[in-house]
C-alpha positions in Angstrom: -6.5 2.1 -20.2 -4.7 -0.9 -21.4 -2.0 -2.5 -19.5 0.3 -2.4 -22.9 -0.4 1.5 -22.7 0.5 1.7 -19.0 3.7 -0.3 -19.4 4.6 1.6 -22.9 4.3 5.1 -20.8 6.3 3.6 -17.6 9.1 2.6 -20.2 9.2 6.3 -21.9 9.4 7.8 -18.7 12.4 5.5 -17.3 14.2 6.4 -20.8 13.8 9.9 -20.4 15.0 10.0 -16.9 17.9 7.7 -17.9 18.7 9.6 -21.4 18.1 13.3 -20.7 21.2 14.9 -18.8 20.0 16.3 -15.3 19.7 20.2 -15.0 20.8 20.0 -11.5 24.4 21.8 -10.3 27.3 20.0 -12.3 31.1 20.0 -12.6 33.3 21.1 -15.4 36.8 20.5 -16.2 38.9 23.7 -16.1 42.1 23.5 -18.0 44.2 25.1 -20.4 46.5 23.3 -23.2 48.6 25.1 -25.1 51.1 23.4 -27.6 54.6 24.2 -26.3 54.1 26.1 -23.2 55.4 24.2 -20.6 52.9 25.8 -17.9 49.8 24.3 -19.5 48.0 20.8 -18.7 48.8 18.4 -20.7 46.0 16.2 -19.9 43.7 18.8 -20.9 44.3 18.0 -24.4 43.2 14.4 -24.5 42.9 13.1 -20.9 40.8 15.7 -19.0 39.4 12.5 -16.6 42.5 12.6 -15.1 42.1 16.2 -13.8 40.0 17.2 -11.0 36.7 19.1 -12.3 35.3 22.0 -10.5 31.9 22.9 -9.4 30.4 25.0 -11.9 29.8 28.4 -10.2 32.6 28.5 -7.7 35.3 29.4 -10.7 38.4 28.8 -9.0 41.4 29.9 -10.9 44.0 27.6 -10.4 47.4 27.0 -12.1 49.9 29.0 -14.3 46.8 29.6 -16.7 43.2 30.0 -16.4 40.7 29.9 -19.5 37.6 32.0 -19.5 34.6 32.0 -22.4 33.8 35.7 -22.4 29.9 36.0 -23.7 29.4 38.4 -26.5 26.5 39.7 -24.4 25.7 41.3 -20.7 24.6 39.0 -18.0 21.3 41.4 -18.1 20.8 40.6 -21.9 20.7 36.7 -21.6 16.8 35.8 -22.1 17.3 32.5 -20.4 20.5 32.1 -18.4 22.4 29.0 -17.7 25.7 27.8 -16.3 27.2 25.2 -18.8 30.7 23.7 -19.5 32.6 24.8 -22.6 35.3 23.3 -24.8 37.1 25.3 -27.1 39.7 24.0 -29.5 41.8 25.6 -32.7 45.5 27.1 -33.0 47.2 29.9 -32.2 50.5 30.8 -34.0 50.1 27.5 -35.7 50.1 25.5 -32.3 47.1 23.4 -30.9 45.0 24.9 -28.3 42.5 23.1 -26.0 40.6 25.0 -23.4 38.0 23.7 -21.1 35.8 25.6 -18.4 32.6 26.7 -16.6 30.4 29.1 -18.6 28.3 31.2 -16.6 25.2 33.3 -17.8 25.4 31.5 -20.9 22.0 31.5 -23.2 20.6 28.2 -22.6 19.7 27.8 -26.0 23.3 27.3 -26.8 23.3 24.3 -24.8 24.5 21.3 -26.9 25.9 23.2 -29.8 29.0 24.0 -31.2 30.3 26.9 -33.5 33.1 29.6 -33.6 31.1 32.7 -32.2 32.2 32.6 -28.8 35.1 34.8 -27.4 37.9 32.8 -24.9 40.8 34.4 -23.2 43.7 32.6 -21.6 45.1 34.4 -18.7 48.7 33.8 -17.0 49.7 34.3 -13.6 51.8 37.6 -14.6 48.8 39.1 -15.7 49.2 38.9 -19.8 46.5 37.2 -21.7 45.6 35.7 -25.0 42.3 36.5 -26.5 40.5 34.6 -29.3 37.8 36.5 -30.7 34.7 34.8 -31.8 34.3 34.9 -36.0 38.0 35.9 -35.8 41.0 34.8 -37.7 42.1 32.8 -34.5 38.5 31.8 -33.3 38.2 28.7 -31.2 35.6 25.9 -32.3 33.6 26.0 -28.8 30.9 23.4 -27.9 28.7 23.8 -24.6 27.2 21.5 -22.7 25.0 20.9 -19.5 26.0 17.6 -18.2 28.2 16.7 -15.5 31.9 16.8 -16.8 30.7 16.8 -20.1 33.5 19.0 -21.6 35.6 16.0 -20.8 34.3 14.2 -23.9 35.9 14.6 -27.4 32.3 15.2 -28.8 29.2 16.5 -27.0 26.4 14.0 -26.8 23.5 16.2 -26.3 22.5 16.0 -30.2 22.5 12.4 -30.2 20.7 12.3 -26.8 17.7 14.4 -28.3 17.8 12.4 -31.6 17.7 9.1 -29.7 14.6 10.2 -27.8 12.9 11.6 -30.5 13.3 8.5 -32.4 12.1 6.6 -29.5 8.9 8.9 -29.1 8.2 8.7 -32.6 8.1 4.6 -32.9 6.2 4.7 -29.7 3.5 7.3 -31.6 3.5 5.0 -34.7 2.8 2.0 -32.5 -0.5 3.8 -31.0 
């Protein structure tokens, strides 16, 4: 094997470990912003990095409101379960809503994807709640990701990662 091939493979491996997110345990932001509600967390809307993320898997419901993504399937029906971070955005009674939370037992194929299929629930301390039904009139645009604190970004970068890695590997293939 030529030195250039070994060097190219080494660069590709280092690039892959740098770009591809880790599948190890990670933290997610867990907060609720409901416009006009004094009990909601204002940083949740645009500055979640000012909040302390929680370890995904140790759901500690803190604060006057909690957000929960409710899978439309049972834990036993998930073919390839994975904990993910989720971010839901939309509106309720013409007021802006931003939810960020851990999503236990999500289908791993949902990682890095956004859609309006998912059900969310905001639960208040007094036990009352607001449901956002997937594909309903108040469905939230939901993005799921698996990188540490990835639900704090304004957008998800998993798709960009795959595109960059794919382009890089295609170029390598054409060169050799």
